[in-house]
Every structure is written in structure tokens, then in C-alpha cells.
C-alpha positions, 0 to 999 in steps of 0.5 A: 554578417553575424559573429560573436566572441566571448569576454567578461566583466567584473562586478565587485570581485565576481566575473560575468560572461559577456557575449560580443555579438556583431552584425555587419550589414550594408549601409552608411559606415557606422560603428555602434556599441549597445548593451549598457556600455559605459564610457570606457567601453564605448571609447573602445571603438577608436582603439579597436578601429586603429588596432585592426588597421595598424595590424594590416587587416581590413576594417569593414566600411559598412554599418557595424553593430556590437551588442554586449549581452546580457544587456541588463548588466553594465559593462565598464573597463577596457577588458572588452577591447580584445573580444570586440576586435576579434568579433569584427575580424570573425564577421569580416571572415579573417578568422574562423568563427568556430575556433574563436568561440572556444575561447574567452578573451580579455585585454585592452588594445593599444592603437598599434595592436599591442595588449595592455594589462587588464584588472580582474584577470584572476576572477575572470579566469575562475569564471571562465573555468566554471562556465566550461571554457577550455581556453582563455587568452589574456595579456602577457602581463596577466599571464602568470596571474591567470595561470594559477587557475588549474583546468583551463588553458591560459594563452598569454599574448602581447599583440593582436596579430598573435591570437589571430595567427593562432586562430587561423592555424598559422602559428601555435601559441603555447599555454602556460601553467603555474606551479601553485605548490612552489609559489605557496612554499616560497619562503617568507622573506623580509618579514620583521622579526619579534626577536628585534623587539626589546622587552614587552613580553606581555605584549608579545604574549597578547599578540601571540594569543591574537594570532592563534585565535584571530582576535582583534587587539588594542594596544595602549601606551606612550609614544615610542613604547613600540606599539607600531613595531609590535603590530608590524611584526604580527604577520610574521607569526600568522599561519601561512595562507591556504590556496583557497585563501590565497585565491580569495585575497589575490582576486581582491588585489587583482580587481583593485589593480594592485597585482604586479607582473611578478606577483601572480598569487598573494602568498603572504597575509596582507598588512594594511595600515591606512593613515588616520585621515582616510575617508569612510569610502577609502576604508570600506570601499566605494565609488559609483561602481564600488571598489574594494576598500582597506578592510577588503584589501586586508582580507585574510590578513591584518588591518592596523589602525595607528592613533585610533582616536584620531580616525574620524568617528564615521570611519570607525563606526563603519567598521562595525559590520565587517568586524562582526560579519566578515564582509561589507555590503556597499549599496548604491542606487545602481548596484549593491555589492558585497566584498569579503573583509575577514581580517584581524584588527590591530589598533594602537593609541596613546593614553591621552592626547599628549601621550604621557598620562600615568607615566612616572618619568614624564609629566602629562599636560592634559586636563581631565576633560581632554583625557575623557574626550580623547578616550570617548572618541572611540565608541563603546560598541566598537570597543566591545568588538575588540577582544584583547586590550593590552598596555604597552609601557615604556621600555627601560634602558636596561632592556634596550641595552640588552644585546640578547635577542628575544624569541624569534618569530619562527618559534612563536609561529610554530605554537600559533600554527599548532593552535590553528590546527587544533581549531581547524580540526574542531571546526571541520565542516563549519564555515569558520576557521578560528576561535574568534569567529565562533557564534554563541551556539559554538561557544556554548559547545566548545567553551564549556566550563567546570563549576570552579571556572564558571563561579570565577567568571561570574564574579568577574562579570558582576564586578566589572559589569561586562556586556554579553559580548564581552563575556563571550569574547572572554570565553573565546580568548580562554579557548585560544589560550587553552589551544596554545597550551594544548589543553582540551579543557579550559581551566581557571588559569586560562580564564584568568589570563583572558580576563586580564586582556579585557583591559582592567586598567583601561576602563573599557 
């Protein structure tokens, strides 16, 4: 007896349809799964057998062959348990084939027939809709996650018998929908506020510019000056995620298994702060079948690297491609995958190993060679990919004891959002979203300078011996500063502020 059902596997962050074809024929009892199935899929034989029996259905005592097509795509994970079990029930005439073929199924079976949560349900649901499926059945824990996708009926189930009863017409399952607009409009709570930061007005301004244009930033200062405190408040002034951005980010977290049942959609921009002992596979992603790394988990958000020089050299060098291209390509012998990784890099470092070089009130104990080695731990090419360099000095007692709160994040955010709207209008029809993403051609088009500004910038470049990349980044920053000021043209004050952010006192 032949039958088939439909499931899906996720490779990278993209889902592919899998047909679970079954043939039950006379012969010695056997249960074989073919079609490049990995160990977790092959082990589904015992889970499926036990689940079917424990639900009170007859398991065929014949030769069973399951083919997972297409056979040239490797199948991994436990999400194919449900389609395999239902294919067997269709071949046993417990279920009508026609109704089962209207669904795409996803879920891991427990031995008693209960459904456990699966990874990657959001990209699977998006793929099901794109393939023309009208219905999808997923574990109840993944129901809200799948329900954010419009145009497909999402049926959450917690037991194999539920979907069997629905397909046989004995009980009706109710499709669920998620109010996406309500989810996106949820107020951002528990954000740390810039109003709590004492002093550091120049650093706050630099972070405002970074948020407005999507620029990478490096903060240098002694221990306790507030670098980490400032970095953790950057998400509070970033513009809210659009629906498309939220879907992209949620798909990554879904594949990584980092979504919980109460978070059907990532509505806050991610903030990832890996420890400096992280490996290159942890930061970029990796494994035999690559999984997203920290640069992808920070997609559409912030990647914060505290104590930048303490990171391994190969880890930092691996950031070059994602910083420049907005994606990371991971190649293995069996597969090559691309993960999105468009993030704002925020890094922090001390001026020297002990942290007190250049401080008036504390003595630096480092030798000149130690300071030189510390500063050169981060390569020049990587430094060139950072737009803004800012000094974060120690905070004076007078500022610390001042009980007046600083400017709150919501007011800074209003200016950032206004600047981003200008950029959205400017780049309409292009595949970029902020000034930091402009190519050389777009810089020449949108960052035109008058004679006075051009002469000033020429003198600066010649004196500081800036690279071509640094020159273009100054223009990008100046364009962002002009957007924050609501100015159509870049003037010399915007250029002057942008030049200051290239670290005249840091040596970079």
C-alpha cells in the first residue's frame, strides 16, 4: 500500500519540503528509512512505532519502507516524526490520504504520542505558504510562532490522536491567528535608559549618531568609566523593528532553538554580548551542519564586544566579511550556507592593559611595549571597518553626585527615528536601509560636498593619511549628522564632527 505526507527540513535558515513516501508490502517485518536521513531521523522509527501503538492504533507487521524525497538533501532533526507517523497511518487506511495531503506536518513525537516543540517552525511555515499549502499542523508550543504567518491555517496540536481525529472528521481543530500589529506595538519595557548615565555627553552624542546611521563604534576609556553601561542602552534608542525585520530575526532564533513559547515574534532589536573567550565558530557559526553564530543572532540589532583586544585574533578577523557584506558564508565539505548578519558593532576597550594610561589621578604601570602590543592586537583592516571612535573618560564626582537625570532615551529615539525616516525615503527602491550601508556610488550621489567642505576634508585626509575606506566613512557619518539636524546638504560643521569621530587621539 502506497501513501505519502508532507513535512519539511531546515537547512541554514531556509526550509525545504520533504515528501514522506511510504510503501507497506507483504514480507518479513521491517522498518527502513531511506533518503539521506541522519541519525536523529533514523531513530524516529522507534519513536513512531511506540507512539502509534500507545495511541491505540495498529502498527503494520509487514515490510515498511519510508522514502524521504528529495533524496539528495540531507534530513536532520526530529521534526519529521509526525509526517512519518501519519504516512504509516494513511498506508494502514486509518486516515484518508486526500485530507492528509492538504497539510504540511511538523513535530517530534514522544513515546506516548504527545508532540514536543521543534526548531525552525517559522521558516517552515513561511515555506509552506510559499509552496501553496493551505494548512500546517505544528506542536502546540510552536503554535504562536507559526501563527504570525498570514495566509495559511495553523493548527496547534499536542497529541497524535488530535490530528488523526481531525483528519478523520471525528473532531474539529481550530486554526489560530496572531495579531501581528498588536505584537509589534507592544511597548518596549525593561529597557535601560540613557537618563541613568551620569555625564558622558560626548559619548551619548556619538551613540546617537551611531544609532541614526547604523554605524559601528569603538569606545576607549579606563575601567569604570561607563562603556558597558552606555553600550547596553543603545537598543533603547534604535528604531523599532519592521515586520520584515522581525520575521528575519525570529527565523534565526527559531532555527537556533532560542524562541520560547511566550515569544512568537522577536519585536526588540537583539543585543548580543559574547564573552571574549568565544571561538570563531561561536561568533560566526559552525558545526558539521552549520548553525547561526553570534553575528547572525545579532542580525538587525547590536553586537557588543567588551574588552575588544582580549578576543582571539582569528575571531576578530572573522568579523571582516559580515561587517562589510551584511552576511556570513560558512563552507563545509558537505554544504555551504549563508546566514544574514547585518548588525551594529559596538566595541569597548581600555587604553592599555592596566587601563589607566593617560589618566591624571591614577598611575599607569604599563611599559610602552606593553601598550603598543595591546593596541596592535586589533588589526588595522578591522579598525578601518569601524566608523566612530570615541573617548569615554572617567566621570568626575560632581557629575556622579548630580541628582538631575539626563536626557531620556525616548527623546533621543525620536531624533534617531526621524533621521532613519529621511534615510528610508532617500534609499527607497534600493537594497539598503541606513547610511552606513551606502556603497561608493551611493556616497558620491548622496554625500556631495561644496567647495569649502571639500577643501577642508582634503586637508584632513592629507594630514592624517586616512585610507580610502576612512574617507568614505567620514562622508557617511557626516551624512548621518546632517540627517539628525534635518539638513538636506552636508556643511562644514557636519564634516568637522565626523572627523572627530575618526579618533584623532587614538592613533587609528
